[in-house]
Every structure is written in C-alpha cells, then in structure tokens.
C-alpha positions in Angstrom: 121.1 101.9 72.9 117.5 101.0 73.8 116.8 99.9 77.4 114.3 97.1 77.8 111.3 97.4 80.1 110.8 93.9 81.5 108.0 92.3 83.6 109.1 92.2 87.3 107.8 89.5 89.6 104.6 90.7 91.5 105.3 88.1 94.2 106.3 84.6 95.0 104.5 81.9 92.9 103.3 84.3 90.3 104.8 83.6 86.8 102.1 84.9 84.4 100.7 88.4 84.1 98.5 90.4 81.6 99.5 93.8 80.3 97.2 96.4 81.6 96.6 100.0 80.4 99.6 102.0 79.1 100.0 105.4 80.6 102.0 106.6 77.5 101.9 105.6 73.8 104.6 104.7 71.3 106.9 107.6 70.6 106.1 109.5 73.8 108.9 110.9 75.8 109.0 109.5 79.4 111.0 110.5 82.4 112.9 108.0 84.5 110.8 106.5 87.2 107.6 107.8 85.6 104.8 105.1 85.5 104.4 103.9 82.0 102.2 100.7 82.2 100.3 98.5 84.6 100.4 94.7 84.7 97.7 92.5 86.3 98.3 89.1 88.0 95.7 86.8 89.6 96.2 88.6 92.9 97.5 92.2 92.4 98.0 95.0 90.0 101.5 96.4 89.6 102.7 99.7 88.1 105.9 99.6 86.1 108.1 102.7 86.0 110.4 103.8 83.2 114.0 102.5 83.9 115.5 105.6 82.1 114.4 108.8 80.4 113.8 108.6 76.6 111.3 107.8 73.9 109.0 104.8 74.5 108.5 101.9 72.2 105.6 99.6 73.1 106.2 96.0 72.4 103.1 94.4 74.0 99.6 96.0 73.7 97.1 96.0 76.5 95.6 92.6 77.2 98.7 90.7 76.1 99.6 87.6 78.3 103.3 87.6 79.3 105.6 85.8 81.7 107.7 87.3 84.4 110.9 88.5 82.8 109.4 89.1 79.3 110.0 92.4 77.5 107.0 94.7 77.4 108.6 97.7 75.8 111.8 99.7 75.5 113.2 103.2 76.1 115.4 104.8 73.5 117.7 106.8 75.7 119.6 108.4 72.7 116.6 109.9 71.0 116.2 113.6 71.0 113.7 115.0 73.5 110.7 116.4 71.6 110.3 119.5 73.8 114.0 120.7 73.4 113.3 122.8 70.3 114.5 126.5 70.5 112.2 128.8 72.5 111.6 131.1 69.5 108.3 129.5 68.7 105.5 132.0 68.4 102.1 131.9 69.9 100.7 131.1 66.5 102.3 127.6 66.8 100.9 126.9 70.3 98.4 124.4 69.0 101.1 122.4 67.2 103.3 122.4 70.3 100.4 121.2 72.4 99.9 118.2 70.1 103.6 117.3 70.5 103.2 117.5 74.4 100.2 115.2 74.8 100.4 111.4 75.1 98.3 109.2 73.0 95.9 108.2 75.9 95.1 111.9 76.7 94.9 112.7 72.9 92.3 110.0 72.4 90.3 111.1 75.4 90.3 114.7 74.2 89.0 113.6 70.8 86.2 111.6 72.5 85.1 114.5 74.7 85.6 117.2 72.0 88.2 119.1 74.0 90.6 121.4 72.1 94.0 120.4 73.4 95.5 123.8 72.3 93.5 125.5 75.0 94.7 123.2 77.8 97.7 124.1 80.1 99.5 120.9 80.8 100.5 120.0 84.4 102.8 117.1 83.5 106.6 117.2 83.1 107.7 120.0 80.8 104.1 121.1 80.4 102.8 117.8 79.0 99.0 117.5 78.8 97.9 114.6 80.8 94.7 112.5 81.0 93.7 114.4 84.2 94.2 117.8 82.4 91.8 116.6 79.7 89.2 115.5 82.2 89.4 118.7 84.1 89.0 120.7 80.9 86.0 118.7 79.8 84.3 119.3 83.2 84.8 123.1 83.1 84.0 123.6 79.4 81.0 125.9 78.9 77.9 124.1 77.4 77.1 124.9 73.9 74.4 127.6 73.3 71.0 126.1 72.6 70.0 126.1 69.0 66.8 127.7 67.7 63.9 125.3 67.8 63.5 123.5 64.6 60.3 122.6 62.9 58.7 119.5 64.4 59.7 116.3 62.7 57.8 113.2 62.1 58.1 110.7 65.0 61.1 108.5 64.8 60.5 104.9 63.9 60.8 102.4 66.7 64.2 100.8 67.1 64.7 97.6 65.3 66.6 94.6 66.7 69.6 95.4 64.5 70.1 98.7 66.5 70.6 97.0 69.8 74.4 97.0 70.3 76.3 94.4 72.3 79.6 94.9 73.9 82.2 92.3 74.8 85.3 92.8 76.9 87.9 90.4 78.2 87.7 89.4 81.9 90.6 90.8 83.9 93.1 88.3 85.4 91.9 89.3 88.8 88.3 88.7 88.0 89.1 85.3 86.5 91.0 84.4 89.6 88.1 85.5 91.8 85.7 83.3 89.8 88.0 80.3 90.1 88.4 80.7 93.9 84.7 81.1 94.5 83.8 78.1 92.5 86.5 76.1 94.1 85.3 77.1 97.6 81.8 75.7 96.8 83.2 72.5 95.3 85.7 71.6 98.0 84.1 72.8 101.3 81.0 71.5 103.0 79.7 75.1 103.3 76.7 76.0 105.5 75.4 79.4 106.8 73.9 80.2 110.1 72.1 83.5 110.9 71.5 85.7 113.9 70.6 89.4 114.4 72.2 92.0 116.6 70.7 95.1 118.3 73.1 97.9 117.3 71.7 100.4 119.8 74.7 100.3 122.2 77.3 100.7 119.4 75.4 103.5 117.8 75.1 105.3 121.1 78.8 104.9 121.8 79.8 106.2 118.4 77.5 109.3 118.9 79.0 110.0 122.3 82.7 109.5 121.4 83.2 109.9 117.7 84.3 113.5 117.7 86.8 113.0 120.6 88.0 109.7 118.9 88.7 111.4 115.6 90.5 114.3 117.3 92.6 112.0 119.3 93.4 109.4 116.7 92.9 111.2 113.4 90.5 108.6 112.1 86.8 108.1 112.3 85.2 105.5 114.6 83.3 103.1 112.4 81.3 99.9 112.9 84.1 97.7 111.5 86.4 98.1 114.5 83.6 96.8 116.8 83.0 93.8 114.5 86.7 93.0 114.2 87.1 93.1 118.0 84.0 91.0 118.5 85.2 88.4 115.9 88.7 88.3 117.5 87.1 87.5 120.9 84.9 84.8 119.4 87.7 83.3 117.3 89.9 82.9 120.4 87.1 80.9 122.0 86.0 78.9 119.0 89.4 78.1 117.5 88.2 75.8 114.7 86.5 78.8 113.0 90.0 80.3 112.9 91.7 77.1 111.5 92.5 75.6 108.1 92.1 72.1 106.8 95.5 71.0 105.3 95.2 67.5 103.8 94.3 65.2 106.7 95.4 67.7 109.4 94.0 70.8 111.0 96.2 73.9 111.2 95.3 76.0 114.2 96.3 79.6 114.6 97.0 81.3 117.9 96.6 84.7 116.2 93.9 86.4 114.2 94.6 87.8 110.7 91.3 89.3 109.6 90.7 89.6 105.8 88.5 92.6 105.1 86.5 92.4 101.8 86.8 95.7 99.9 85.1 96.4 96.6 87.1 98.1 93.8 86.4 98.9 90.2 88.5 95.9 89.2 86.8 93.4 91.6 86.6 92.3 95.2 89.9 92.2 97.1 90.5 90.9 100.6 93.6 92.5 102.2 94.6 91.3 105.6 94.8 93.1 109.0 97.6 91.2 110.8 97.4 90.3 114.5 94.0 92.1 114.8 93.5 90.6 118.2 96.4 92.8 119.5 95.2 96.1 117.9 93.2 98.9 119.5 90.0 100.2 118.0 92.1 103.1 116.6 94.7 100.7 115.2 92.0 98.7 113.4 90.3 101.8 112.0 93.6 103.1 110.7 94.5 99.8 109.1 91.1 99.5 107.4 91.3 103.1 106.0 94.9 102.5 104.7 94.0 99.2 103.1 90.9 100.5 101.5 92.6 103.6 100.0 95.5 101.5 98.6 93.2 98.8 97.3 91.2 101.2 95.2 94.4 102.8 93.9 95.8 99.3 93.0 98.7 99.7 95.5 98.3 96.6 97.6 101.2 94.1 97.7 100.9 90.4 97.4 101.8 89.9 101.0 99.0 92.1 102.1 96.5 90.0 100.1 97.4 86.6 101.5 97.4 84.7 104.8 94.2 85.7 106.4 92.6 83.3 108.9 89.0 84.7 108.9 87.1 87.1 106.7 84.6 89.9 107.3 82.4 91.1 104.5 80.2 94.2 104.8 77.4 94.0 102.2 75.4 96.4 104.3 77.2 99.4 102.8 75.5 98.5 99.5 72.1 98.1 101.1 72.1 94.3 101.5 69.6 93.0 104.0 70.7 89.3 103.9 73.2 87.2 102.2 75.1 83.9 102.4 78.8 84.8 102.0 81.2 82.4 100.3 84.2 81.1 102.1 87.7 82.5 101.2 89.8 79.3 100.9 91.6 77.9 102.9 89.7 79.7 105.6 86.9 78.0 107.5 84.7 81.0 108.3 83.4 84.3 106.9 81.1 86.8 108.6 78.6 88.8 106.6 77.4 92.2 107.9 74.2 93.7 106.6 72.2 96.8 106.5 71.0 98.3 109.8 67.3 98.9 109.9 64.8 99.7 112.6 62.5 96.7 113.3 60.0 96.0 116.0 61.4 93.7 118.6 60.9 93.0 122.3 62.3 95.9 124.4 65.0 94.3 126.6 64.4 97.1 129.2 60.6 96.4 129.3 59.9 92.7 128.7 56.6 92.1 126.9 56.7 95.5 125.3 57.6 96.0 121.6 60.0 98.8 120.5 61.7 99.9 117.3 65.4 99.0 117.5 68.3 99.3 115.0 68.8 95.7 114.0 71.4 94.0 111.8 71.2 90.5 110.4 74.5 88.6 110.8 75.5 85.6 108.6 78.3 83.1 109.3 79.3 80.8 106.5 81.5 78.0 107.7 83.2 74.8 106.6 81.2 71.9 108.1 84.1 69.6 107.6 85.9 71.2 110.5 83.3 73.4 112.3 80.3 71.7 113.8 76.9 73.5 113.9 77.1 73.9 117.7 80.4 75.8 117.4 79.2 77.9 114.5 76.1 79.0 116.4 78.1 79.5 119.6 80.5 81.7 117.6 77.8 83.9 116.1 76.0 84.2 119.5 79.2 85.4 121.1 79.7 88.0 118.3 76.2 89.2 118.9 76.7 89.5 122.6 79.9 91.5 122.1 78.1 93.9 119.7 75.1 94.4 122.0 77.3 94.7 125.1 80.6 96.3 123.9 81.9 96.2 127.4 82.4 92.4 127.0 85.2 93.1 124.6 86.8 95.7 126.9 86.8 93.3 129.8 87.5 90.1 127.8 84.2 88.5 128.8 
C-alpha cells in the first residue's frame, strides 16, 4: 500500500510552504531516509526524506504552494525494485541498464550537457547515476577535435529586437519574505545611519602575529568578524538601547547579546544568530560563524537558529563595498555595516601633524531613532572604533 509523503512543520508559526526541487522523478526507486524533495518556507529550506523504500510518485511539482500536513508525494513499497533483474545481462545492454539507473534530474542534466550516461559509473545506491556523477563526467570530458576551417562566410546580420530573449522566474518564498521585511523596516522604523572609520592596523598586526598559532590551537582561522563581534558586545552592554526592541508602548531590554550575522547564499541573504556572544571567546565566535556559514549555504539551518537576534552585523566589505546604509532587521534597533579595508592617507597617531597611509575601514550604524538617540548611536560607534583600534580594551573590559 502506498505510503504518503507529507509536509512536516519547519517550525512554530509556519503553516505555508512552497515545493522546492525534487531530487528524484516519478517512477524512480528511492531508499528509506534518502532525500527526495526540498520545501521552502519564508524562513528556512527543509529537506524531506523518503519514509520507506519504494517507487516514488510525485503529487506536487516544484513551485506548488502547500500547507503543513499536505501530501506532496507517495512511495509504493510493494513495487518491484528496478535493479533486481537477474545478473545475466551482457555488456551489450549496459547502456539500457544505465538508463534504468539514472533519475530524471540527472538524465535531463546529461542531455543538456551532451554526456553519454552509458559511459558513467554511478556512485549512488546500487550504482545509480546521480546529478554529481553527470557534472563530474561533463567536466572531465575531452573537448571535441577542432573542425577544418571553412570558407569565410558573409558577415552575420545584426541582431534584431525579436532575438533578445527575456527570462522570468518565480521569486522564492525566502526572497519574498526578505523583501517584505526590508520594506516593513523602512515603513515602521525611524531609521537613520551614522558613520565613522577605524584604523585596522592593530588588528591586522595581531592577526599576522598569532593567526598560525591560533589555527593550530583552535582548529579555525582568526578572522576580522570575531574582533567586530567582541567590540559590538562591549558597546551594546554600555549602550543598552541599541540592544533593545520596541514592543508596542514598551521597551524590551536584553541583558545578553545574540548577534545576527548576515550571510549571503545563492537563495538570498540569511541572518543566523550567535547566542550569548558576549560570553564567547574569540575562538568560540569564529567556530560559530564558520558552522553557521557552512550550514546556511547548504540550506541546513533550523528556524530557531534564524530567529531571536538582538543586533546584526553585516559585512559588505567581502564583496568590495566601500560604504553603505544597512537596513534594520526588525524588531532589532541597530545594525552595523562593515566595509572594505583600504589604505588611505590619515594623520599618523604616532607622529602628530604627519600624514601616513593606514588600512582604514568605514563603519556604518543604522539605528531606530524612536528608541536610540543620536548621542547614543554616535557613542556606540565611537566605542566600537576604539575597541578595534585598541583591541586590548576588549580584553580588559575597558
């Protein structure tokens, strides 16, 4: 009797999802606990495994909107397994067998890339040819021999407007939700941005001096983010309104710091949270960031890891940004924007009156003016700058 594949709840308060890409097509044999389809909510992407082994029946194609508990497909557990035929097949039928052991996604990809599936050795269960096998085969395939030069042809006519193609694709649920939140932030908050700049010389020197020993001791690289998280935690404990929420006619203060870290993925920007960042060491922060970034790009984050931050840090500098005005992440009251480090002529602090090239970074703090006054916002950003230029302030809680 067929076993239904139903939509599980990605988390509390989520009732609607959209069917994402299927990893197998109709009629494919799937093993129990093998990932068969992804679903997308407004916060996370969730992979659904097969509840039993059998032949897959797809009920809802990619892009279908469904509710939690709806049936997305079924598994026929009584169907015969395709690869259980007698082992007397000769090598002459290898191509036919390969076609039977390749799912529809991999078959379509092979056709698009011109890969002969009969020449691919499958790495999936029972020798099944997978999408990654097709990609690997397409990358190692020898290029075709160049053809003999043909007689020169007349110049091609210039393209006409009718030959300019246009593509349309549906916005993902995650991207739609991001758009809604960003627009809501601008409509509901009195958002302002204040700027400063930090001399990164001290941090750069510290990293050069200790990065090898740090990685050997902790198994993770020493990046800039741990310094920024530490500096922000120090500033947030002094300027508590930047770490607070507005809830109706009340202010909700937090005696802890949960830092949301903006991470870019191929599906959009996500902001997983580092819990109790004020209590973590530099190594603990770096390990948390690496773990969140890896799982964010693999779509493995849980709903709990995406909610509840009290302050956000966004690093546009990794993309080359020199200056930006980051948008608040509601209901938070502050977000810090990091930017590209670039040598600029400034007054040399060791030799007043003399100009020197120093590695400088622009910092931007966007804040909700309904709860944070300009004096507090500027004071917060100055404290962050001081902690970056003198890292010992963080170590001694100054």
